[in-house]
C-alpha positions in Angstrom: -2.9 42.6 5.0 -0.1 43.8 7.5 -1.7 41.6 10.4 -1.7 38.2 7.9 1.7 38.6 7.4 2.8 38.8 10.6 0.7 35.5 11.3 1.8 34.0 7.9 5.7 34.7 9.7 4.5 33.2 13.1 3.3 30.1 11.6 6.2 29.5 9.5 8.7 29.7 12.3 6.4 27.3 14.2 6.2 24.8 11.6 10.1 25.3 10.8 10.7 24.2 14.6 8.5 21.6 14.5 9.9 20.2 10.8 13.3 20.5 12.6 12.3 18.3 15.7 10.9 16.0 13.4 13.9 15.5 10.9 16.3 16.0 13.8 16.3 11.9 15.2 16.7 10.8 11.4 19.6 12.9 11.0 20.7 11.4 14.1 20.7 7.9 12.8 21.8 8.8 9.6 25.6 10.3 11.4 25.7 7.3 13.9 25.4 5.1 11.0 29.2 6.4 10.0 30.3 5.5 13.1 31.6 2.4 14.9 29.7 0.5 17.0 31.0 1.7 20.3 30.8 4.9 19.9 27.1 5.0 18.4 25.9 5.0 22.1 28.7 6.7 24.2 29.3 9.8 21.7 25.8 9.9 20.0 25.6 13.3 19.7 29.0 14.0 18.1 30.2 14.0 14.5 32.0 10.8 13.4 35.6 12.2 13.4 39.1 10.4 13.3 38.9 6.7 14.8 35.0 7.0 15.3 34.2 7.1 11.3 34.2 4.0 9.6 32.5 4.9 6.2 30.1 2.9 4.4 31.1 -0.4 6.3 28.4 -0.6 8.3 26.4 -0.2 5.5 28.2 -2.7 3.8 27.8 -5.0 6.6 24.2 -4.5 7.1 23.5 -5.2 3.3 25.7 -8.4 3.6 24.0 -9.6 7.0 20.3 -9.1 6.2 20.5 -10.3 2.3 19.0 -6.8 1.4 19.4 -7.4 -2.5 17.5 -10.6 -2.5 14.9 -9.3 0.3 14.3 -6.1 -1.9 13.6 -8.5 -4.8 11.1 -10.9 -3.3 8.9 -7.4 -2.0 8.8 -6.2 -5.4 7.0 -9.8 -6.6 5.3 -9.9 -3.6 3.7 -6.1 -4.1 3.3 -5.8 -7.6 1.8 -9.4 -7.7 -0.6 -8.6 -5.1 -1.7 -5.3 -6.2 -2.3 -6.8 -9.7 -4.1 -9.4 -8.3 -6.1 -7.1 -6.1 -7.1 -5.0 -8.9 -7.9 -7.7 -11.3 -10.3 -9.3 -9.0 -11.7 -6.5 -7.0 -12.5 -4.5 -10.2 -14.3 -7.6 -11.7 -16.2 -8.4 -8.5 -17.4 -4.7 -7.9 -18.6 -4.6 -11.7 -20.7 -7.3 -11.0 -22.1 -6.1 -7.7 -23.0 -2.8 -9.6 -24.5 -4.4 -13.0 -26.4 -7.4 -11.2 -27.6 -5.7 -8.0 -29.7 -8.1 -6.7 -30.2 -9.1 -2.7 -27.0 -11.8 -3.5 -24.8 -9.1 -4.8 -25.7 -6.4 -2.1 -25.0 -9.3 0.6 -21.5 -9.8 -1.0 -20.7 -5.9 -0.8 -21.9 -6.0 2.7 -19.5 -8.6 3.6 -16.5 -6.4 1.9 -17.5 -3.8 3.8 -17.4 -5.7 6.8 -13.7 -6.7 5.8 -12.5 -2.9 6.3 -14.5 -2.7 9.7 -12.1 -5.7 11.4 -8.9 -4.6 12.7 -6.0 -6.7 11.6 -4.9 -7.4 15.4 -8.3 -9.6 15.6 -7.2 -12.0 12.7 -3.5 -11.6 13.0 -3.1 -15.2 14.6 -6.1 -16.9 12.7 -4.6 -15.7 9.8 -1.3 -17.1 10.4 -2.3 -20.3 11.6 -4.7 -20.6 8.5 -2.0 -19.5 6.1 0.6 -22.1 7.8 -2.2 -24.8 7.3 -3.3 -24.2 3.6 0.6 -23.8 2.4 0.2 -20.0 1.9 3.3 -19.0 3.9 5.0 -18.4 0.2 5.8 -15.4 -1.9 2.7 -16.5 -4.0 0.8 -17.2 -1.5 1.1 -13.8 0.2 -0.7 -12.7 -3.0 -3.8 -14.2 -1.7 -3.7 -13.3 1.8 -3.1 -9.7 0.7 -6.0 -10.0 -1.9 -8.2 -10.5 1.5 -7.3 -7.6 3.1 -7.3 -5.2 0.6 -10.5 -6.6 -1.4 -12.7 -4.6 0.7 -11.6 -1.0 0.3 -10.9 -1.7 -3.4 -14.4 -3.2 -4.2 -15.6 0.0 -1.7 -14.1 2.3 -4.4 -14.5 0.5 -7.5 -18.2 0.0 -6.8 -18.7 4.0 -6.8 -16.6 4.2 -10.0 -18.7 1.7 -11.9 -21.8 3.4 -10.5 -20.6 6.6 -12.2 -20.2 4.6 -15.4 -23.1 4.7 -18.2 -24.1 1.1 -18.6 -25.7 2.1 -22.2 -22.0 1.8 -23.7 -21.8 -1.6 -22.0 -25.1 -2.5 -23.3 -24.2 -1.8 -26.5 -21.1 -3.1 -26.9 -22.9 -6.3 -26.1 -25.4 -5.9 -28.9 -22.4 -5.6 -31.4 -21.3 -8.9 -30.1 -18.9 -8.3 -27.8 -18.5 -11.0 -25.0 -18.8 -10.4 -21.4 -14.8 -10.6 -20.9 -14.6 -8.5 -23.8 -16.8 -5.9 -22.7 -15.1 -5.9 -19.0 -11.5 -5.5 -20.6 -12.0 -3.3 -23.5 -14.9 -1.0 -22.2 -15.1 -0.8 -18.3 -11.6 -1.1 -17.6 -10.1 1.6 -19.7 -12.9 4.0 -18.0 -11.8 2.8 -14.3 -7.7 3.4 -15.3 -8.0 6.8 -12.8 -9.5 5.0 -10.0 -6.7 1.9 -10.8 -4.1 4.4 -10.5 
């Protein structure tokens, strides 16, 4: 027990030093953000005092020049829209792949898996060219582009989840007269909520 305590203290000290080394550059950037531009490179490691200190002026200038508020708003629009589209399309696709389970469905599933293997650097230039040609270089077009990138992993995850769901519940709903979309949205989606989150 005593030996364990000694090793625990040693590991705590090591990880404390590593954490401080990792946090130091971040702290340095925050400190320098309160300095006038001329002093950031000449007095990098000193605290902002006297004529070096400019307060929040750098932050105000940065927000104004980069149009940060509008950029943040568009980021939220693109992110929320893309995630919603990915969840909707890939969950339906995964459900279809698992429940149909024929050669064509398996081929589609393999194509989604290949999507995860191809590195982004290989498709970056062709993708930007195709996005420009097809008019997808808008916030709404980015939803479709992100759907293409996120579909592989999402379909892979959702197929695993749907395989564990009992098909008998869906069959019972269909016998009771539920249509395919209603079965999916009222029976399957609630059971998939944990994986969607």
